[in-house]
C-alpha positions in Angstrom: 169.8 56.9 96.5 173.3 58.3 95.5 173.9 61.9 93.9 174.4 60.4 90.7 170.9 59.0 90.2 169.2 61.8 92.1 167.3 64.2 90.0 166.6 67.5 91.4 162.7 67.3 90.1 161.7 71.3 89.7 158.2 71.0 90.7 158.5 67.3 93.7 157.2 68.4 97.3 157.8 65.9 100.5 155.0 63.5 99.6 153.9 64.4 95.9 151.1 66.6 97.4 149.3 63.9 98.9 148.8 60.9 101.4 150.3 57.6 101.3 147.2 56.3 100.4 146.9 58.6 97.3 144.2 60.9 99.0 144.9 64.9 98.4 143.9 66.0 101.8 145.5 68.7 103.1 147.3 69.3 99.6 147.5 72.9 99.3 148.7 75.7 96.7 151.3 78.1 96.4 148.9 80.3 98.2 148.1 77.9 101.2 144.9 77.3 99.6 143.1 73.5 100.1 143.1 73.1 96.4 142.2 69.5 94.4 145.2 68.3 91.9 143.0 69.9 88.8 143.8 73.2 90.4 140.1 73.8 91.8 139.3 74.9 95.1 137.9 71.9 97.0 135.8 69.4 96.3 132.2 71.4 95.8 133.5 73.3 92.9 132.3 70.7 90.6 128.7 71.8 91.7 128.3 68.6 93.7 125.2 69.1 96.7 125.9 67.5 100.3 122.4 65.9 101.3 121.3 67.9 104.3 119.0 70.7 105.6 120.7 74.0 107.0 118.6 75.7 110.0 116.2 77.1 108.3 115.0 74.1 106.9 113.3 72.9 110.2 110.4 71.0 110.4 107.4 73.0 111.7 105.2 70.4 112.0 107.9 68.2 114.2 107.7 65.4 111.4 110.6 64.1 109.8 111.2 65.4 106.1 112.7 62.8 103.7 113.9 64.4 101.1 115.1 61.9 97.9 118.6 62.2 96.7 119.7 63.5 93.0 122.0 61.7 91.2 124.5 64.3 91.7 123.8 63.9 95.5 124.7 60.3 95.2 127.8 61.0 93.5 129.1 63.8 95.8 128.9 61.4 98.3 130.0 58.2 97.2 133.1 60.5 96.2 133.3 61.6 100.0 133.4 58.4 100.9 135.9 57.2 99.1 137.9 60.1 99.1 138.7 58.7 103.5 139.6 55.0 102.5 143.3 53.9 101.6 144.8 51.6 99.5 142.8 48.5 97.9 139.9 49.8 99.6 140.1 53.3 98.1 140.3 51.4 94.3 137.2 49.7 95.1 135.1 52.3 96.3 136.3 54.5 93.0 135.2 52.4 90.7 132.0 52.0 91.9 131.7 55.3 91.5 132.2 54.7 88.4 129.1 51.9 88.0 127.0 54.5 89.7 128.0 57.1 87.1 127.3 55.1 84.0 123.9 54.4 85.8 122.7 57.1 87.5 123.4 59.9 84.5 122.7 57.4 81.7 126.2 57.3 80.5 127.1 61.5 80.9 130.4 62.0 82.3 130.6 64.0 85.3 133.4 65.8 87.1 132.8 63.2 90.0 134.1 60.5 87.2 136.8 62.5 85.5 138.4 63.0 89.8 137.7 59.8 90.4 140.3 58.1 87.2 142.3 60.5 88.4 142.8 58.8 91.7 143.0 55.6 90.9 145.5 56.6 88.9 147.6 57.9 91.7 146.7 55.3 94.1 148.0 52.3 91.3 150.8 53.9 91.3 151.5 54.2 94.7 150.2 50.2 95.1 152.5 49.4 92.1 150.0 48.0 89.8 152.1 50.0 86.7 149.5 47.8 84.5 146.6 49.9 85.5 147.7 53.6 84.9 147.6 53.3 81.2 144.4 51.4 80.7 142.8 54.2 83.1 145.1 57.0 81.6 143.1 56.2 78.3 139.7 56.4 79.4 140.3 59.2 81.5 142.0 61.6 77.9 139.0 59.8 76.0 136.0 59.2 77.4 136.6 62.7 79.9 138.2 64.4 77.4 135.5 67.1 77.5 136.2 67.9 81.0 139.5 67.7 80.6 139.5 70.5 78.7 138.4 72.8 81.2 141.1 71.2 83.7 143.9 71.2 81.4 146.3 71.6 84.7 145.3 68.2 86.1 147.2 66.2 83.2 150.4 67.8 84.3 149.9 68.0 87.6 149.7 64.1 87.7 152.0 63.3 85.3 154.3 65.2 88.2 153.1 63.0 90.5 154.0 59.8 89.0 157.3 60.6 87.1 158.7 57.4 87.8 156.4 55.3 86.1 158.7 54.0 82.7 155.4 54.9 80.5 155.0 58.8 81.1 156.4 59.8 78.1 153.5 57.6 76.5 150.8 58.9 78.6 151.9 62.7 77.1 151.7 61.4 74.1 147.8 60.6 74.8 147.2 63.8 76.6 148.4 65.6 73.4 145.3 64.4 71.6 143.1 67.0 73.9 145.7 69.7 74.2 146.3 72.1 71.2 147.7 75.0 73.1 151.9 76.2 72.9 151.7 76.7 77.0 150.2 73.4 77.9 152.1 71.3 75.3 155.1 72.6 76.2 154.7 71.8 79.8 153.6 68.4 79.1 156.7 67.8 76.8 158.9 69.3 79.7 157.4 66.6 82.3 158.1 64.0 79.5 161.7 65.2 79.8 161.9 65.3 83.1 160.4 61.6 83.9 163.2 60.2 81.1 166.3 62.1 83.0 164.7 60.6 86.1 165.3 56.9 85.3 169.0 58.5 84.4 169.5 55.7 81.5 172.1 57.0 78.1 170.0 54.9 75.8 167.0 57.7 76.4 169.5 60.4 76.2 168.6 61.4 72.7 164.6 61.6 73.4 165.4 63.9 76.0 166.9 66.1 73.3 164.3 65.7 71.0 161.9 66.4 73.5 163.9 69.5 75.0 164.4 71.1 71.8 160.4 70.3 71.0 159.7 72.0 73.9 162.3 74.9 73.3 160.6 75.0 69.7 157.3 76.6 71.7 159.5 79.2 73.8 161.2 81.4 71.2 159.9 83.7 69.0 159.0 84.2 65.5 163.1 85.3 64.7 164.3 82.1 67.0 165.1 84.3 70.6 164.3 83.2 73.4 160.6 84.5 74.8 161.3 86.1 77.7 157.4 86.0 78.1 157.8 83.0 79.9 160.7 82.8 81.7 160.1 80.2 84.3 159.5 77.6 81.4 162.5 78.9 80.0 164.5 78.5 83.4 163.1 74.7 84.0 163.8 73.9 80.4 167.8 75.1 80.7 167.3 73.5 83.9 166.5 69.5 82.3 169.2 71.0 80.0 171.8 71.7 82.2 170.9 68.4 84.3 171.6 66.1 80.2 174.7 67.9 80.1 175.9 67.2 83.4 175.1 64.0 83.0 176.6 63.1 79.7 179.9 65.3 81.0 179.5 68.1 78.5 180.8 71.0 80.3 181.0 73.2 77.2 176.9 72.6 76.8 176.8 72.8 80.6 178.5 76.2 81.0 176.2 77.5 77.9 173.1 76.7 79.4 173.6 77.7 82.7 175.0 81.1 81.9 172.1 81.6 80.5 169.8 80.6 83.2 172.0 82.7 85.7 170.6 85.4 83.0 167.1 84.5 83.0 167.0 84.6 86.9 167.0 88.3 87.0 163.5 88.6 85.1 161.0 87.2 87.5 160.3 85.2 90.3 161.9 81.6 90.0 161.2 78.1 91.6 163.6 77.7 94.9 163.5 74.0 93.3 164.8 74.9 89.6 167.4 76.9 91.2 168.0 74.5 92.9 169.0 72.1 89.7 170.7 75.2 87.9 173.4 75.9 90.6 173.8 72.1 91.8 174.5 71.2 88.3 177.2 74.1 88.1 178.7 73.3 91.3 180.1 69.5 89.8 180.9 71.4 86.8 183.2 73.5 88.6 184.1 71.0 90.8 185.5 68.7 87.8 186.9 71.7 86.4 189.4 71.9 89.6 187.5 75.5 90.3 186.9 74.5 93.6 186.3 78.3 95.2 183.9 78.9 92.1 181.7 75.6 92.9 181.5 76.7 96.7 179.6 79.4 96.0 177.3 77.6 94.0 177.0 75.4 96.6 176.1 77.9 99.0 173.3 79.3 96.7 172.2 75.1 96.3 172.3 74.9 99.5 169.4 78.0 99.8 167.4 76.9 97.3 166.7 73.2 98.1 166.2 73.8 102.1 164.0 77.0 101.0 161.8 73.8 99.0 162.4 71.4 102.1 164.3 69.2 99.7 165.8 67.4 102.4 168.3 64.6 100.6 169.2 67.6 97.6 169.9 69.6 100.7 172.1 67.6 102.5 174.1 66.6 99.4 175.0 70.0 98.4 176.2 70.6 102.2 178.2 67.7 101.6 179.7 69.1 98.1 179.7 72.4 99.7 182.1 71.1 102.0 184.5 69.7 100.2 184.6 72.2 97.7 184.9 74.8 100.2 188.2 72.5 101.9 189.5 72.0 98.7 189.2 75.7 97.4 192.3 76.4 100.4 189.4 78.4 101.9 189.6 79.2 105.9 185.6 79.7 106.7 184.3 77.4 108.1 181.6 75.9 105.8 179.5 75.0 109.0 179.1 78.8 110.0 176.3 79.5 107.6 173.3 79.1 109.8 171.6 76.8 107.7 174.4 74.4 107.0 175.1 74.3 110.8 171.1 73.3 111.0 170.9 70.2 109.1 174.1 69.0 112.2 171.4 66.9 113.8 172.2 64.6 110.6 174.9 62.3 112.0 175.9 62.1 108.0 176.2 65.7 108.1 177.9 65.3 111.7 180.4 63.5 109.9 181.6 66.1 107.3 181.7 69.1 110.4 184.4 66.4 111.7 186.7 66.3 108.9 185.7 69.8 107.9 188.0 70.8 111.8 190.7 68.0 111.3 191.5 70.1 108.3 191.2 73.3 109.4 193.4 72.4 112.4 196.1 70.3 110.2 195.2 67.5 112.5 196.5 64.2 110.1 195.8 61.6 112.8 192.1 62.8 113.4 191.4 63.4 109.6 192.3 59.8 109.0 189.8 58.3 111.1 187.0 60.6 110.7 187.6 60.2 106.7 186.5 56.4 107.0 182.9 56.8 106.9 183.1 59.2 103.7 185.0 56.4 101.7 181.5 54.9 101.2 179.7 57.9 99.8 179.9 57.6 96.0 178.8 61.9 96.1 182.5 62.6 97.4 184.8 59.1 97.0 186.0 61.2 94.0 187.5 64.0 96.3 188.8 62.5 98.9 192.2 61.6 97.7 192.6 65.5 96.7 191.3 66.8 100.2 193.6 64.1 102.1 196.8 65.4 99.8 195.5 69.2 100.9 195.9 68.5 104.8 199.2 66.6 104.0 200.9 69.8 102.2 199.3 72.0 105.0 200.8 69.6 107.6 204.1 69.5 105.7 205.0 73.6 105.6 203.6 73.3 109.3 206.2 70.9 110.2 209.2 71.7 108.4 208.6 75.8 109.2 211.2 75.8 111.9 213.4 74.0 110.4 216.4 74.2 108.1 216.6 70.7 107.1 214.5 67.9 107.9 214.7 64.4 107.3 211.3 63.7 104.6 211.4 60.1 106.9 210.6 62.1 109.9 208.1 64.3 107.2 206.8 61.1 106.2 205.7 59.5 109.6 204.0 62.7 110.7 201.9 63.2 107.4 201.1 59.5 107.2 201.9 58.1 103.9 205.4 56.9 102.6 208.8 58.5 102.1 208.5 58.3 98.4 204.8 60.0 98.2 206.4 62.4 100.9 209.0 63.7 98.4 206.4 64.1 95.8 204.2 66.1 97.7 207.6 67.9 97.8 208.2 68.4 94.7 204.6 69.9 93.9 205.2 72.5 96.6 208.6 73.5 95.1 207.2 74.1 91.9 204.3 75.9 93.8 206.9 77.8 95.3 205.9 77.4 98.6 209.4 76.4 100.1 212.8 77.3 98.9 214.7 74.2 99.2 216.8 71.1 97.9 216.3 67.4 98.3 219.4 65.4 99.9 219.1 62.5 98.4 222.0 60.8 99.9 220.9 61.7 103.6 217.2 61.7 103.3 216.2 65.2 104.0 215.2 68.1 102.7 217.5 71.4 103.1 215.6 74.5 103.5 216.7 77.6 102.2 214.2 80.3 103.4 211.1 80.3 104.4 208.2 80.2 101.7 207.1 83.7 100.2 203.8 82.9 101.9 205.1 82.1 105.6 207.8 85.5 104.8 204.7 87.6 104.3 202.8 86.3 107.1 205.8 86.8 109.8 207.0 89.6 108.2 203.2 91.3 108.8 203.3 90.2 112.3 206.7 91.9 112.8 204.7 94.8 111.2 202.2 94.6 113.5 203.9 94.5 116.9 206.4 97.3 115.9 203.3 99.5 115.2 201.2 98.4 118.3 205.5 99.6 120.0 204.9 102.9 118.5 201.7 103.1 119.0 202.8 102.8 123.0 205.5 105.1 123.2 203.4 108.1 122.1 201.0 107.2 124.5 203.5 106.3 127.2 206.0 109.6 126.0 202.2 111.8 126.0 201.3 111.0 129.7 204.9 111.6 131.3 
């Protein structure tokens, strides 16, 4: 997936919190405790009992004791068996559990049924059965309405796992029937917006704006200002607004949201994924404005945050943008000197960016033109390749002409791998930027240099000053020893 289409989902993790088969084995909360999707600890918190005896239940007479399982015991066992299955087998087992619930509980709904429907939705999504999702979600929000009110987090967490399902907005509407408190309604609206942003469809932009404004209304005080008691939700809101503004190439709105979000980050604990989204979009906006030094700093922060939440694709994308923005800023610092960035050199695609970095920093145009070829297929940086090529050509131009008082432009063109006409254009830029003082002799096609550029003059003047200082120190030391 290209960077332009990727979404910086603030709550996603590498596997969505579920195994490939849709089970929630191994799902843990941020404290490291095993949780079910609805936020409760373990499966037995719903009151289920596992049939069996403790060591204190030994049969003193040595005979077999049989105990009839209660309906709850049977449902608990059915749930545990279903969890061990995968794919279609799991779907069948979960549906059988619901039939047992209906027979054993005489129509009464249980937490086992609640969890079974939840997992039917998840597995249906993973198996590519979208027609089942809406059907079962309706059942979930109506038949299990009473249980859902005690487990509202389950709704938002479930939706977060099926964000690419196109009918998430419709599911949110269904869930709204059971949710009245502002906090959970806000979370649902943000999930709805996040789902639409994932589809990256311009026709959805008006709906996204409306959804975000509705969510923002829940996060304001009576006087209309942002309620800083909900910093994390505000930051997630602004991350979506920033993302939308970035998609619409609306830099004015984007900068306003970015500045507001950065202020909020100082107010409390912030999700790394939300920060990654904010800094990534901020960096891309600065690159469009050719403010490459600022962009490089934002991408540096984005890389740190994406890496901390183990979002590999986003981390790699930001490393690529960080490399280009750093080089285009004129910085001579190797971006791979950073420990996190260097740790991704095991990836062949990132290794290619390291080679290009070395080519630019060493002004090796021959190697650059070879090493840049694999990068030409990457949408994420293709708009900036011509700028980087022009940068190395300028640097090499200055390096080539430095020892001469006049030099053939055809010779320079050959060295920097471009046409004489383009070489002359580069020279004009360097003269206008006061990096070269000279004139072009059109008749002979040569550059006549008047003086070294200011930067080179300062550089060599500085070297001369250092040499003189060292010489004076040496003389002083020697005279003291005499």
